[in-house]
C-alpha positions, 0 to 999 in steps of 0.5 A: 499499500506504500504507492497507494499513500503516495498517490493520496498525498501527492494528489494534495486533496486532503485524504479523508478530510476531503475527497483525496481518498476517493480520487486516489481510489479512481486513479488506482483502480481505473487508472485515470489521471488525476483530472479525470478522477476528479471529474468523475468523483465530482460528477458521482458525488453531484457537486461542483469540482472546486468543492472537492476540496472543500472541507466544509462541503465534503465532511457534510457529504461524506457523513451523508453518504456514510463515507467516513471522516477523520473525526469519527461520529457515533453511529456513522460507518466506519472501516469496512462499512464506509469502504463498502459505501464508497465502493457502491457509490464510485462503482469500484471493486475494493479487495477488502470489501470484496473478501469480506462480502465473500465470507458471507456468501 
């Protein structure tokens, strides 16, 4: 996961504080360039491209969609549950989510 962390940091989008992790997922899973990944995530979240880096806007969106936040909120999705919500919304497969699902089939 070393490169994954590097991609998230290199995208300069604040990681889980904003949408950096979501953009990084698209870069890693779909081999998108950063501009294309940002546009895809903004479209899926139904927000303006500039809002991707707005901490206030993204905190509300992440809470509403159950994507998790830096500071945990009681009762909100965390860990694998948050990753599943991200996977569903962005239309991507996240290995840990798929492995978790396979344990119940």
